[in-house]
N, C-alpha and C positions, 0 to 999 in steps of 0.2 A: 504495501499498500505505502509505503514511504516514496519508494522508486516512481509510481504514479503519482503523487504526488508533487514530485520534484518535474517529471516530463511536463504534467500541465503548466505548473508556473512557469517552466522553460517555452510554452507555447502561449498563455499570456503574456509572456514580456517580449516575444517576437513581435505579437497582434498589436502589442503599445507602440513599439520603435514602428511598425508599418505606418503610424499616425502623422510619423513627419511628411509624409507625399499626400497629396491631396487625396482627403478622403470624404465619402460622404455615405450615408446610407441608399438603397434604391425605393422604388415605389412601396413594396409592402411593407419594409420596416417601416419608412415615414409612417404609414399607418398605425403599426403597433406602437410606435410612440408617441404618437398621435390618442391611442384607446388605453395607453396606460397612463398620461397624465390625465386623460377624462377619469379613470377609476379612481386616483388619487382626489378627485374635486366632484367624485360620487356621482358622474354626471357622462356614463357610458354611451356613446351611440356607437352601433355597429351598423347604420341601415349602409351606409356608403362605405367604397375599399373593398380591398379584398375580402377574401374569405378570413373568419376568425382561426387563430393556432393559439392555444395555451401555452405552451412552452414561452416564446418570447414575451407574450404580457408579461408573464409573472416575471422578467425580469426588465419591462420595458417599465414596471408599474415602480418597482423598487427605483430605477435610474430617475423617475421623475421629481424625485426630491432634489436632484441636483440641478434639476434649473437644464440651462443650457447644456451642461454637460452628459446629458443622456444621449445623445446620439453618437458621441465618440466613446461613450461605454458601450452602447450596444454592439458598435465594430468591434471593438476588443474582443467582448464574446463569442461573437460571429465569425471571425476570423482566427480566432484562438480553436477554436471548433473545425474549421475545415484546416490547419495546420494540425492538431491531432488527428484529424483523417489521415493526412497521408503517413502520418509515423505509423497510426496501427493498420494502416494498408502492407507499411514495410514489414510490421511485428507479425504480423497473421498470416502473411506469405511466406515468411520466413520460417515460421514455425510447421506450418502445412508442409513445406519443402524438406525438414528434416534439421535443420537448424545448421551450423558448421557453415563454410567456405558456399556451400551451392545454398544453403538458406539465407546468405547476405545479398548474394547477387539476386536471387529471386525477390527476396524485399524491396531492392533496390529497384528491381526492373517494375514491379507491383507498384511502388510508391512514381514510380517516373511515367508508367503507363498514365496513372490517375492524373495528375500536374496536367501533360498534355492532351487530356480528354476534353475535347470543346465546353467553351462554358464553365469550368471548373473554377479559373483564378476569377473569373469575371463575376459570379455569382458569391464566390467567397470572399471576395474585396467590397464587395456595393452591399452588404451582411443580411443576404438572403441565408434562410435556416439549412440550406442543403448540406453545408461542411458539418453542422453539427448531427445531422441527420446520419450521414456517415458513419461519423466518428462516432456515434451511440449504437449503430448496430454492428459494426467492428467489434465493438470493445464488449457488448452482447454475446457475441460469437465467439471471443477471447476469454471471456468469464465462463463462459459454460465449459469450455475445452479444460479450462483449470478445475474444474468442479465446484466454483463458486457459485452456484445457480441462483441464490437472490441479488447477489448482484448483478448477473447476467439478465435478470427479471427486472431490477430498477434501471439498465440501461436501455431494455429494451420499450419498457414502460415511458423512459422521456422518445426515443423515437417515435413512439405511438400519439404522444402530444403535439408531433411535427407534422404527420402526415398521415393521412386514415386509410391509406394504403398499407400502414403497418399493421393496424387492427387486426386482419387475421391471423397474421403471424402471430400478433403476440398471443391471443386467443388461444391458439394451439400449444402454444408453451406454457401459460399458464393451466391446460389440461394436462400436459406433460407431467409441471410440477403436483400437481395434485393427485397423479396417480403414484409418482415416483419419488414425493419428496413431502412427505406429510406436514413436516414441521412448516412448509412453504405455503401450505394449504391459504391460512388465514391470507398472506400476502399477495397470493394468486389471487383471488377470490377479490382480494380488494382494489388490484390494479382492472381489473375488467370492470368491476364496479363503480369504481371512481373515474375511470375514462370518459364515459357518454357525460357525464356530470360536468368536465372541465371543458367538453367539445362544446355542447348545447345550450346548457343552463344562462353562459354570460349573453348571448345573444338571443334567447328569451326575455331575460328581464331588462336587456336593454332595445329591442326591438318589438318585443311579441310574438315572435316570429320563432318557432324552432328550429327551422330549417332553413334559415336566411345564409346562411355561409352555403350549405350543399347549393341554392339557386344561385347564388353570385358563383361559385366554381362551374358553373354551367354557362356563363357568358365568358365565352373564351377570347384571349389579344388577337390580334393580327398575326399569322402567321402559323397559327394554335393547327395540330395536324384535325381538331375537330370540322375544318373547313377542309380538308381532302374528303375524295369521294370513298374510300373506302380507309375510316378515320384509324381502325384497329392494325391495317396493313401499313398504314405511314407510324404510328407508335414504333411496329416492330420493325422498320427502319432505319427509322431515328436512334433506336439504340442501338444497333450494330453500325450505325454512322459514325456517332460523338464518340469515340476511341478511337485511338491510333490500330490501325488495320491490323498489325502484330498482335496487341492485346486478342481482337476477336478470333484470331485464327488460333493462338493459344486456347481461350475459352471453348472454343469448339474442339480441341483437343482433351483439355480437362473433363467435357461432358462426354466424349467417345469413352476415353480411359477409363471414367470412373463405372462408365454402364459395363464396359468389359470387366474391369475389378469385379462387382458386383455379380454379373451373369458366370463367373469363374470360382469362384467359392464364397458366395452370397454374403459376402462382405461389404457394408454399404460405408465406403470412405466417405470422409470429414469433405472434401472436395467436390465430392459428386452432390452431397446434401447442400453445398454452396451453391453449385452449380445448377441445380433444379430450383433451389430458391431464386434466382436471377429470373429464370424461364418463367417462373411462377409470378414474380414481381411486376415483370416486363407484359404478362399476358393479363395480369387484373389492372395495370394501367391502359393496355387497349383496351377492353372489356368497358371500362370506366368512358376513355375517350368516344367507345361506338356507341355510347349510351348519350353522351352529349358533355361529358363533360372536357376540360381543355386538353389537359394531357399536354401542358409545357416540356419544353425538352430538359428543363430542371429538374425536372421528375425523374429523368431516367440517368442523371447523376450517380445514384445508389445502386444500380444494377453495373453501374462502370465500372465501379469499383470492387465490386463484387465478382466482376470479370474479370477483373486487373490481377485481383488476390487469387482466384481460381488458376487463370491461367500460366502467371508468373509459380504458383507451387508446380503445376503440372509439368511445366517445363524444368523446374530443378530436380523432381524427382525421376523424370527420364534421364538428365544428365549425371544422376546418381545411379542409374540402374546400368546407365552406358558403363561407367568408370572410365580413369584413364585418359588417354589424348581423347577420346570419343567424347568424354562428359564436356574436353574442354572443346572441341569441334561444336555440341551441342550448346555449349552457351556461347560461342563466338557467334555462331548462327542467330542464334535468336538475338543477342543484341544488334546485330548486325541488321535484323528483320525490325525489333523495335525503333532502334534508331534512325532508322531512313523513314517508317511510316509516323513517328512524331516530327521528322523534320516535314512532311505536310502539313502540320498542324501551327507551324510557326507564326503563318501568317494571320490563322484566328488567334494564336495568342497576343499577338501583337495588335488586334483590332482590339482585344478583350480589355489588355492594358490601357490604349488610347482611352477606350469608355470610361475604363473606370476615374481616369486621371482628368476627364471631361465632366463625370459626375460629381467630382471632388471639388475642383473649380467652380461648377454651374451651381451646385444644393449652398455652397459658401459664398458665394454672391446674390443669389436669391436673399438672405440676410442684407445682405447691405442695400439690395433694392426696396426691401422694406421699410429700411430705414431711412432711404432716399425719398420715398414716399411718404414718410412721416414729418420728414423734411419741407418736403412741396405742400404740405398743410393739404392733402388729397388721403390722408390714410381712413378716413371717413366716410369717403365716398360712395355711397352706396355699396352694392356685395361686388366681395371680390372675387376676380375670372381668371381663369391660367387653363393652359393645355391638358388635356385628361391624363398626363403619365406623370404631372406636376401638381396634381390636387393635393392630395396629402403633407407634401414640403413645405405648398404655402400654408396649408390649414396649421401646422407645426408652428410656422415662423409668426403665423397671425395670433394662434394660439383660439382657435374655433374649431368647430368642429368640423370635420370634412365635410360633410354635408353643406354646409354652408357656403363652400367654395362652387363658381358655376363652370360652366365650360364656354356659353355664350354670352358677349357682351351685352348688355342691358342699358335704359336709360340714363341713370344712374349706377355705375360700377367703375369701379378701379381695377384695370388689366394688366396681368405679368405676364409676359409674352417673351418665349426663349424656343431654341431648337431642342425637342429632345434628345437627340443625339449629333454629333460633329457632323456639318454636311447635309443634315435635313432641315426642312422648313421648319419656321418658327408658328408654333400653336399660342395662341388662335390664329388664324389667316388673318395677312395685312386687311383684305377686303372687309372683311369683318369691322374696321377700324377706320373707314374711310375719311378724311376731313379729321382726325381726331389726332392731335398731336401729342408726341411723348412728354411727359411732365419730369420723367426721370431715367437716369441709365445705371447699370453697374454690371461691367463684364457683357456676356451676354441676353441679358436682360433690359429691357422696356417697358417702361411702366407708362399707361394710359390710362387718363381719367373722364370719363366721358359724362360725368357732372360739372355743372359752373364750378371754375378754379375761383381761390377766396381770393377776395381784392387786396392788392399793397394795401 
């Protein structure tokens, strides 16, 4: 436990140091921050914004008492989770490969494969919860293999507070513990019973609607697989396209070798269980997307991480079986394949880093734009308005409910306009502000007031 505490402290330290770079949360985390503040004010309103997630809001509620420090505090938690996920990817792949030098190489390959997975750096750096999700799931697997079933259940419960797709897996594990670990029956039952309370009751209290988050999750963003002709096939296609090709090939080898091992001696190896878990999770996301849910790319980062672990561990196992010079040849071939396929993702990572830097500066400048509007005497000019992806951030800076911020300029409104991403058009469109002069500027932001300006 002491070693894990030191590891966690190291991840938190690196996350804190990362804040020297331009840093900001993105859409969902800004909403979680707004909700955390509203809980401290006993005025929670979840009618607008993303779906409710219990785990992040537990933190943002505590962070709300620190005022403007809340966004960087959440970034530290989210980034530390993503860093811990990479470390756990290394640890689990090394362990499943049998340790030793082969284990070191397998662990390094798995961690490398995860870092070069499309979207991993962007979502971790911008404060989305997928890094924490992967960390919890890998930690649960590792604790289970160590025989620490109570700790494994706690980690799985943390994961279930982040993604609803984890619920069936938590339920199955709770049943397993009920049958195999009588001393943990109360904890297993509590985890299953408390989970729906934390997910559904806040929405019910805040909106009067039990399934508000479920309905919101069926309102996909542009580019979602939900808009494809066959959403389920699109999810499956993306699941095998976001990791480097070598990771997917190694995962296929893991699945095949696991099945052959089981058929040969009826032994169910851990790597096969991991591989089947990937298939089940992707299948669940695919079915939900076919049913109308969004199926966003970031939902597939967890199976991508598990692919990296299973694939790297399998290559390590094959190298160990080969032995001698053949083991060196297997390792060299695998390293070359991983390096070549990762190189194809360098452009994606560069784009991700550019977007992280852009959002960091953009939302820092949003605070300046709000101050500039106040200085121009238009802070109270009607309803605040901005582009659809900036709504929670503006609500945070203005200390209002997310639903208070509009998307269309009105007769009396204060409009905050900026591009969502580098090189894209600003929102709201300039055509909606014909003959309305800008009253303040800050970085990419322009502020317009459609009400009469104060007289000098």
